[in-house]
PyMOL CGO cylinders between C-alpha atoms (Angstrom):
from pymol import cmd
from pymol.cgo import CYLINDER

trace = [
    CYLINDER, -5.60, -26.11, 10.10, -2.98, -27.60, 7.82, 0.3, 1, 1, 1, 1, 1, 1,
    CYLINDER, -2.98, -27.60, 7.82, -0.40, -30.14, 8.92, 0.3, 1, 1, 1, 1, 1, 1,
    CYLINDER, -0.40, -30.14, 8.92, 2.35, -27.60, 8.26, 0.3, 1, 1, 1, 1, 1, 1,
    CYLINDER, 2.35, -27.60, 8.26, 0.64, -25.00, 10.49, 0.3, 1, 1, 1, 1, 1, 1,
    CYLINDER, 0.64, -25.00, 10.49, 0.17, -27.48, 13.35, 0.3, 1, 1, 1, 1, 1, 1,
    CYLINDER, 0.17, -27.48, 13.35, 3.77, -28.65, 13.23, 0.3, 1, 1, 1, 1, 1, 1,
    CYLINDER, 3.77, -28.65, 13.23, 5.16, -25.13, 12.92, 0.3, 1, 1, 1, 1, 1, 1,
    CYLINDER, 5.16, -25.13, 12.92, 3.09, -23.89, 15.87, 0.3, 1, 1, 1, 1, 1, 1,
    CYLINDER, 3.09, -23.89, 15.87, 4.46, -26.74, 17.98, 0.3, 1, 1, 1, 1, 1, 1,
    CYLINDER, 4.46, -26.74, 17.98, 8.00, -26.03, 16.79, 0.3, 1, 1, 1, 1, 1, 1,
    CYLINDER, 8.00, -26.03, 16.79, 7.43, -22.31, 17.36, 0.3, 1, 1, 1, 1, 1, 1,
    CYLINDER, 7.43, -22.31, 17.36, 6.39, -22.86, 20.98, 0.3, 1, 1, 1, 1, 1, 1,
    CYLINDER, 6.39, -22.86, 20.98, 9.56, -24.86, 21.61, 0.3, 1, 1, 1, 1, 1, 1,
    CYLINDER, 9.56, -24.86, 21.61, 11.80, -22.49, 19.68, 0.3, 1, 1, 1, 1, 1, 1,
    CYLINDER, 11.80, -22.49, 19.68, 10.67, -19.33, 21.39, 0.3, 1, 1, 1, 1, 1, 1,
    CYLINDER, 10.67, -19.33, 21.39, 9.56, -20.09, 24.91, 0.3, 1, 1, 1, 1, 1, 1,
    CYLINDER, 9.56, -20.09, 24.91, 11.34, -17.19, 26.60, 0.3, 1, 1, 1, 1, 1, 1,
    CYLINDER, 11.34, -17.19, 26.60, 11.03, -13.56, 25.54, 0.3, 1, 1, 1, 1, 1, 1,
    CYLINDER, 11.03, -13.56, 25.54, 14.62, -12.81, 26.51, 0.3, 1, 1, 1, 1, 1, 1,
    CYLINDER, 14.62, -12.81, 26.51, 15.90, -15.57, 24.25, 0.3, 1, 1, 1, 1, 1, 1,
    CYLINDER, 15.90, -15.57, 24.25, 13.94, -14.47, 21.16, 0.3, 1, 1, 1, 1, 1, 1,
    CYLINDER, 13.94, -14.47, 21.16, 16.78, -12.81, 19.28, 0.3, 1, 1, 1, 1, 1, 1,
    CYLINDER, 16.78, -12.81, 19.28, 19.36, -15.47, 20.12, 0.3, 1, 1, 1, 1, 1, 1,
    CYLINDER, 19.36, -15.47, 20.12, 16.94, -18.24, 19.06, 0.3, 1, 1, 1, 1, 1, 1,
    CYLINDER, 16.94, -18.24, 19.06, 16.02, -16.35, 15.91, 0.3, 1, 1, 1, 1, 1, 1,
    CYLINDER, 16.02, -16.35, 15.91, 19.65, -15.84, 14.93, 0.3, 1, 1, 1, 1, 1, 1,
    CYLINDER, 19.65, -15.84, 14.93, 20.47, -19.49, 15.64, 0.3, 1, 1, 1, 1, 1, 1,
    CYLINDER, 20.47, -19.49, 15.64, 17.53, -20.59, 13.50, 0.3, 1, 1, 1, 1, 1, 1,
    CYLINDER, 17.53, -20.59, 13.50, 18.58, -18.13, 10.82, 0.3, 1, 1, 1, 1, 1, 1,
    CYLINDER, 18.58, -18.13, 10.82, 22.08, -19.65, 10.76, 0.3, 1, 1, 1, 1, 1, 1,
    CYLINDER, 22.08, -19.65, 10.76, 20.51, -23.11, 10.47, 0.3, 1, 1, 1, 1, 1, 1,
    CYLINDER, 20.51, -23.11, 10.47, 18.41, -21.87, 7.53, 0.3, 1, 1, 1, 1, 1, 1,
    CYLINDER, 18.41, -21.87, 7.53, 21.48, -20.38, 5.87, 0.3, 1, 1, 1, 1, 1, 1,
    CYLINDER, 21.48, -20.38, 5.87, 23.19, -23.77, 6.08, 0.3, 1, 1, 1, 1, 1, 1,
    CYLINDER, 23.19, -23.77, 6.08, 20.10, -25.57, 4.75, 0.3, 1, 1, 1, 1, 1, 1,
    CYLINDER, 20.10, -25.57, 4.75, 19.88, -23.20, 1.79, 0.3, 1, 1, 1, 1, 1, 1,
    CYLINDER, 19.88, -23.20, 1.79, 23.59, -23.48, 0.97, 0.3, 1, 1, 1, 1, 1, 1,
    CYLINDER, 23.59, -23.48, 0.97, 23.72, -27.25, 1.48, 0.3, 1, 1, 1, 1, 1, 1,
    CYLINDER, 23.72, -27.25, 1.48, 20.22, -28.77, 1.33, 0.3, 1, 1, 1, 1, 1, 1,
    CYLINDER, 20.22, -28.77, 1.33, 19.34, -31.64, 3.65, 0.3, 1, 1, 1, 1, 1, 1,
    CYLINDER, 19.34, -31.64, 3.65, 16.19, -33.11, 5.12, 0.3, 1, 1, 1, 1, 1, 1,
    CYLINDER, 16.19, -33.11, 5.12, 12.83, -32.84, 3.43, 0.3, 1, 1, 1, 1, 1, 1,
    CYLINDER, 12.83, -32.84, 3.43, 10.75, -30.08, 1.87, 0.3, 1, 1, 1, 1, 1, 1,
    CYLINDER, 10.75, -30.08, 1.87, 8.50, -29.84, 4.96, 0.3, 1, 1, 1, 1, 1, 1,
    CYLINDER, 8.50, -29.84, 4.96, 11.62, -29.60, 7.15, 0.3, 1, 1, 1, 1, 1, 1,
    CYLINDER, 11.62, -29.60, 7.15, 13.06, -26.52, 5.44, 0.3, 1, 1, 1, 1, 1, 1,
    CYLINDER, 13.06, -26.52, 5.44, 9.64, -24.88, 4.95, 0.3, 1, 1, 1, 1, 1, 1,
    CYLINDER, 9.64, -24.88, 4.95, 8.67, -25.46, 8.60, 0.3, 1, 1, 1, 1, 1, 1,
    CYLINDER, 8.67, -25.46, 8.60, 11.94, -23.89, 9.71, 0.3, 1, 1, 1, 1, 1, 1,
    CYLINDER, 11.94, -23.89, 9.71, 11.36, -20.90, 7.43, 0.3, 1, 1, 1, 1, 1, 1,
    CYLINDER, 11.36, -20.90, 7.43, 7.83, -20.51, 8.76, 0.3, 1, 1, 1, 1, 1, 1,
    CYLINDER, 7.83, -20.51, 8.76, 9.02, -20.88, 12.35, 0.3, 1, 1, 1, 1, 1, 1,
    CYLINDER, 9.02, -20.88, 12.35, 11.58, -18.15, 11.77, 0.3, 1, 1, 1, 1, 1, 1,
    CYLINDER, 11.58, -18.15, 11.77, 9.05, -15.87, 10.10, 0.3, 1, 1, 1, 1, 1, 1,
    CYLINDER, 9.05, -15.87, 10.10, 6.51, -16.34, 12.92, 0.3, 1, 1, 1, 1, 1, 1,
    CYLINDER, 6.51, -16.34, 12.92, 9.14, -15.67, 15.57, 0.3, 1, 1, 1, 1, 1, 1,
    CYLINDER, 9.14, -15.67, 15.57, 10.51, -12.70, 13.67, 0.3, 1, 1, 1, 1, 1, 1,
    CYLINDER, 10.51, -12.70, 13.67, 7.01, -11.23, 13.31, 0.3, 1, 1, 1, 1, 1, 1,
    CYLINDER, 7.01, -11.23, 13.31, 6.39, -11.67, 17.02, 0.3, 1, 1, 1, 1, 1, 1,
    CYLINDER, 6.39, -11.67, 17.02, 9.73, -10.09, 17.87, 0.3, 1, 1, 1, 1, 1, 1,
    CYLINDER, 9.73, -10.09, 17.87, 9.19, -7.14, 15.51, 0.3, 1, 1, 1, 1, 1, 1,
    CYLINDER, 9.19, -7.14, 15.51, 5.72, -6.57, 16.99, 0.3, 1, 1, 1, 1, 1, 1,
    CYLINDER, 5.72, -6.57, 16.99, 7.38, -6.22, 20.39, 0.3, 1, 1, 1, 1, 1, 1,
    CYLINDER, 7.38, -6.22, 20.39, 9.86, -3.71, 18.99, 0.3, 1, 1, 1, 1, 1, 1,
    CYLINDER, 9.86, -3.71, 18.99, 7.08, -1.70, 17.32, 0.3, 1, 1, 1, 1, 1, 1,
    CYLINDER, 7.08, -1.70, 17.32, 5.21, -1.73, 20.66, 0.3, 1, 1, 1, 1, 1, 1,
    CYLINDER, 5.21, -1.73, 20.66, 8.34, -0.19, 22.25, 0.3, 1, 1, 1, 1, 1, 1,
    CYLINDER, 8.34, -0.19, 22.25, 9.11, -3.22, 24.40, 0.3, 1, 1, 1, 1, 1, 1,
    CYLINDER, 9.11, -3.22, 24.40, 12.38, -2.13, 26.03, 0.3, 1, 1, 1, 1, 1, 1,
    CYLINDER, 12.38, -2.13, 26.03, 13.86, -5.64, 26.16, 0.3, 1, 1, 1, 1, 1, 1,
    CYLINDER, 13.86, -5.64, 26.16, 13.11, -6.29, 22.49, 0.3, 1, 1, 1, 1, 1, 1,
    CYLINDER, 13.11, -6.29, 22.49, 14.56, -2.93, 21.52, 0.3, 1, 1, 1, 1, 1, 1,
    CYLINDER, 14.56, -2.93, 21.52, 17.77, -3.53, 23.44, 0.3, 1, 1, 1, 1, 1, 1,
    CYLINDER, 17.77, -3.53, 23.44, 18.05, -7.00, 21.86, 0.3, 1, 1, 1, 1, 1, 1,
    CYLINDER, 18.05, -7.00, 21.86, 17.86, -5.42, 18.41, 0.3, 1, 1, 1, 1, 1, 1,
    CYLINDER, 17.86, -5.42, 18.41, 21.54, -4.51, 18.70, 0.3, 1, 1, 1, 1, 1, 1,
    CYLINDER, 21.54, -4.51, 18.70, 22.42, -8.22, 18.66, 0.3, 1, 1, 1, 1, 1, 1,
    CYLINDER, 22.42, -8.22, 18.66, 20.64, -8.66, 15.37, 0.3, 1, 1, 1, 1, 1, 1,
    CYLINDER, 20.64, -8.66, 15.37, 22.00, -5.43, 13.93, 0.3, 1, 1, 1, 1, 1, 1,
    CYLINDER, 22.00, -5.43, 13.93, 25.58, -6.48, 14.75, 0.3, 1, 1, 1, 1, 1, 1,
    CYLINDER, 25.58, -6.48, 14.75, 25.01, -9.52, 12.55, 0.3, 1, 1, 1, 1, 1, 1,
    CYLINDER, 25.01, -9.52, 12.55, 23.52, -7.25, 9.85, 0.3, 1, 1, 1, 1, 1, 1,
    CYLINDER, 23.52, -7.25, 9.85, 20.18, -8.99, 10.07, 0.3, 1, 1, 1, 1, 1, 1,
    CYLINDER, 20.18, -8.99, 10.07, 19.06, -12.57, 9.65, 0.3, 1, 1, 1, 1, 1, 1,
    CYLINDER, 19.06, -12.57, 9.65, 21.86, -14.76, 8.29, 0.3, 1, 1, 1, 1, 1, 1,
    CYLINDER, 21.86, -14.76, 8.29, 19.79, -16.46, 5.61, 0.3, 1, 1, 1, 1, 1, 1,
    CYLINDER, 19.79, -16.46, 5.61, 18.83, -13.10, 4.08, 0.3, 1, 1, 1, 1, 1, 1,
    CYLINDER, 18.83, -13.10, 4.08, 22.49, -12.44, 3.27, 0.3, 1, 1, 1, 1, 1, 1,
    CYLINDER, 22.49, -12.44, 3.27, 22.43, -15.21, 0.66, 0.3, 1, 1, 1, 1, 1, 1,
    CYLINDER, 22.43, -15.21, 0.66, 20.58, -13.08, -1.92, 0.3, 1, 1, 1, 1, 1, 1,
    CYLINDER, 20.58, -13.08, -1.92, 20.48, -13.77, -4.74, 0.3, 1, 1, 1, 1, 1, 1,
    CYLINDER, 20.48, -13.77, -4.74, 19.87, -17.39, -3.85, 0.3, 1, 1, 1, 1, 1, 1,
    CYLINDER, 19.87, -17.39, -3.85, 21.05, -20.07, -6.26, 0.3, 1, 1, 1, 1, 1, 1,
    CYLINDER, 21.05, -20.07, -6.26, 17.84, -22.07, -6.62, 0.3, 1, 1, 1, 1, 1, 1,
    CYLINDER, 17.84, -22.07, -6.62, 19.07, -25.00, -8.73, 0.3, 1, 1, 1, 1, 1, 1,
    CYLINDER, 19.07, -25.00, -8.73, 20.63, -26.96, -5.85, 0.3, 1, 1, 1, 1, 1, 1,
    CYLINDER, 20.63, -26.96, -5.85, 17.39, -26.54, -3.88, 0.3, 1, 1, 1, 1, 1, 1,
    CYLINDER, 17.39, -26.54, -3.88, 15.21, -27.50, -6.83, 0.3, 1, 1, 1, 1, 1, 1,
    CYLINDER, 15.21, -27.50, -6.83, 17.33, -30.56, -7.57, 0.3, 1, 1, 1, 1, 1, 1,
    CYLINDER, 17.33, -30.56, -7.57, 17.64, -31.75, -3.98, 0.3, 1, 1, 1, 1, 1, 1,
    CYLINDER, 17.64, -31.75, -3.98, 14.05, -31.20, -2.86, 0.3, 1, 1, 1, 1, 1, 1,
    CYLINDER, 14.05, -31.20, -2.86, 12.40, -31.86, -6.25, 0.3, 1, 1, 1, 1, 1, 1,
    CYLINDER, 12.40, -31.86, -6.25, 10.21, -28.80, -5.72, 0.3, 1, 1, 1, 1, 1, 1,
    CYLINDER, 10.21, -28.80, -5.72, 7.20, -27.89, -7.77, 0.3, 1, 1, 1, 1, 1, 1,
    CYLINDER, 7.20, -27.89, -7.77, 6.11, -24.31, -8.42, 0.3, 1, 1, 1, 1, 1, 1,
    CYLINDER, 6.11, -24.31, -8.42, 4.06, -24.19, -5.20, 0.3, 1, 1, 1, 1, 1, 1,
    CYLINDER, 4.06, -24.19, -5.20, 7.07, -25.17, -3.06, 0.3, 1, 1, 1, 1, 1, 1,
    CYLINDER, 7.07, -25.17, -3.06, 9.17, -22.50, -4.79, 0.3, 1, 1, 1, 1, 1, 1,
    CYLINDER, 9.17, -22.50, -4.79, 6.40, -19.98, -4.19, 0.3, 1, 1, 1, 1, 1, 1,
    CYLINDER, 6.40, -19.98, -4.19, 6.25, -20.85, -0.47, 0.3, 1, 1, 1, 1, 1, 1,
    CYLINDER, 6.25, -20.85, -0.47, 10.03, -20.69, -0.12, 0.3, 1, 1, 1, 1, 1, 1,
    CYLINDER, 10.03, -20.69, -0.12, 10.24, -17.33, -1.87, 0.3, 1, 1, 1, 1, 1, 1,
    CYLINDER, 10.24, -17.33, -1.87, 7.27, -15.99, 0.07, 0.3, 1, 1, 1, 1, 1, 1,
    CYLINDER, 7.27, -15.99, 0.07, 8.82, -16.79, 3.44, 0.3, 1, 1, 1, 1, 1, 1,
    CYLINDER, 8.82, -16.79, 3.44, 12.07, -15.12, 2.41, 0.3, 1, 1, 1, 1, 1, 1,
    CYLINDER, 12.07, -15.12, 2.41, 10.35, -12.06, 0.97, 0.3, 1, 1, 1, 1, 1, 1,
    CYLINDER, 10.35, -12.06, 0.97, 8.15, -11.56, 4.04, 0.3, 1, 1, 1, 1, 1, 1,
    CYLINDER, 8.15, -11.56, 4.04, 11.20, -11.93, 6.29, 0.3, 1, 1, 1, 1, 1, 1,
    CYLINDER, 11.20, -11.93, 6.29, 13.11, -9.39, 4.21, 0.3, 1, 1, 1, 1, 1, 1,
    CYLINDER, 13.11, -9.39, 4.21, 10.22, -6.91, 4.37, 0.3, 1, 1, 1, 1, 1, 1,
    CYLINDER, 10.22, -6.91, 4.37, 10.02, -7.22, 8.16, 0.3, 1, 1, 1, 1, 1, 1,
    CYLINDER, 10.02, -7.22, 8.16, 13.80, -6.73, 8.45, 0.3, 1, 1, 1, 1, 1, 1,
    CYLINDER, 13.80, -6.73, 8.45, 13.67, -3.57, 6.32, 0.3, 1, 1, 1, 1, 1, 1,
    CYLINDER, 13.67, -3.57, 6.32, 10.70, -2.17, 8.27, 0.3, 1, 1, 1, 1, 1, 1,
    CYLINDER, 10.70, -2.17, 8.27, 12.40, -3.01, 11.56, 0.3, 1, 1, 1, 1, 1, 1,
    CYLINDER, 12.40, -3.01, 11.56, 15.67, -1.38, 10.45, 0.3, 1, 1, 1, 1, 1, 1,
    CYLINDER, 15.67, -1.38, 10.45, 13.88, 1.76, 9.27, 0.3, 1, 1, 1, 1, 1, 1,
    CYLINDER, 13.88, 1.76, 9.27, 11.89, 1.97, 12.50, 0.3, 1, 1, 1, 1, 1, 1,
    CYLINDER, 11.89, 1.97, 12.50, 15.00, 1.62, 14.66, 0.3, 1, 1, 1, 1, 1, 1,
    CYLINDER, 15.00, 1.62, 14.66, 16.88, 4.24, 12.62, 0.3, 1, 1, 1, 1, 1, 1,
    CYLINDER, 16.88, 4.24, 12.62, 13.99, 6.67, 13.01, 0.3, 1, 1, 1, 1, 1, 1,
    CYLINDER, 13.99, 6.67, 13.01, 13.81, 5.86, 16.71, 0.3, 1, 1, 1, 1, 1, 1,
    CYLINDER, 13.81, 5.86, 16.71, 17.54, 6.54, 17.15, 0.3, 1, 1, 1, 1, 1, 1,
    CYLINDER, 17.54, 6.54, 17.15, 17.21, 9.89, 15.35, 0.3, 1, 1, 1, 1, 1, 1,
    CYLINDER, 17.21, 9.89, 15.35, 14.25, 10.84, 17.53, 0.3, 1, 1, 1, 1, 1, 1,
    CYLINDER, 14.25, 10.84, 17.53, 16.14, 9.92, 20.71, 0.3, 1, 1, 1, 1, 1, 1,
    CYLINDER, 16.14, 9.92, 20.71, 19.16, 11.94, 19.58, 0.3, 1, 1, 1, 1, 1, 1,
    CYLINDER, 19.16, 11.94, 19.58, 16.97, 14.97, 18.91, 0.3, 1, 1, 1, 1, 1, 1,
    CYLINDER, 16.97, 14.97, 18.91, 15.31, 14.60, 22.32, 0.3, 1, 1, 1, 1, 1, 1,
    CYLINDER, 15.31, 14.60, 22.32, 18.70, 14.37, 24.05, 0.3, 1, 1, 1, 1, 1, 1,
    CYLINDER, 18.70, 14.37, 24.05, 19.92, 17.48, 22.25, 0.3, 1, 1, 1, 1, 1, 1,
    CYLINDER, 19.92, 17.48, 22.25, 16.80, 19.37, 23.30, 0.3, 1, 1, 1, 1, 1, 1,
    CYLINDER, 16.80, 19.37, 23.30, 17.21, 18.23, 26.89, 0.3, 1, 1, 1, 1, 1, 1,
    CYLINDER, 17.21, 18.23, 26.89, 20.88, 19.29, 26.89, 0.3, 1, 1, 1, 1, 1, 1,
    CYLINDER, 20.88, 19.29, 26.89, 19.97, 22.65, 25.41, 0.3, 1, 1, 1, 1, 1, 1,
    CYLINDER, 19.97, 22.65, 25.41, 17.22, 23.17, 27.99, 0.3, 1, 1, 1, 1, 1, 1,
    CYLINDER, 17.22, 23.17, 27.99, 19.64, 22.21, 30.76, 0.3, 1, 1, 1, 1, 1, 1,
    CYLINDER, 19.64, 22.21, 30.76, 22.27, 24.64, 29.44, 0.3, 1, 1, 1, 1, 1, 1,
    CYLINDER, 22.27, 24.64, 29.44, 19.66, 27.38, 29.09, 0.3, 1, 1, 1, 1, 1, 1,
    CYLINDER, 19.66, 27.38, 29.09, 18.60, 26.82, 32.70, 0.3, 1, 1, 1, 1, 1, 1,
    CYLINDER, 18.60, 26.82, 32.70, 22.23, 26.94, 33.83, 0.3, 1, 1, 1, 1, 1, 1,
    CYLINDER, 22.23, 26.94, 33.83, 22.78, 30.21, 31.96, 0.3, 1, 1, 1, 1, 1, 1,
    CYLINDER, 22.78, 30.21, 31.96, 19.70, 31.87, 33.48, 0.3, 1, 1, 1, 1, 1, 1,
    CYLINDER, 19.70, 31.87, 33.48, 20.87, 31.22, 37.05, 0.3, 1, 1, 1, 1, 1, 1,
]
cmd.load_cgo(trace, "trace")
């Protein structure tokens, strides 16, 4: 297991110790990442570990949503109000300040871009899933109302 994986798993366990705090912790970490991308500080491992920590937590959270975990689904509204992870709103990202500050090589750029791309894909899948879920629930409610009205009319 790589050094980065060990550190990020330790950070992950501290970042996301409570299921009910997942979305709040994720959005806080996302805001931190947004600030790090706009105004670089720290080291390359620091920003990459934070990106990986966010991605791991976001994957875990989205898995709960896809498994119809009611708490995770209700917490989705918090994230949706913010229009998704904060650091994804920076696209397109101006890479020169990051390249100059961190002195990245092509592998570091690849890791950075990969974390962002995977996060973006999860956000899109999550958004699509929740939209489809809302439509399905609306259709079910309409059917239930119609059945209720039909029962009332037959009495």
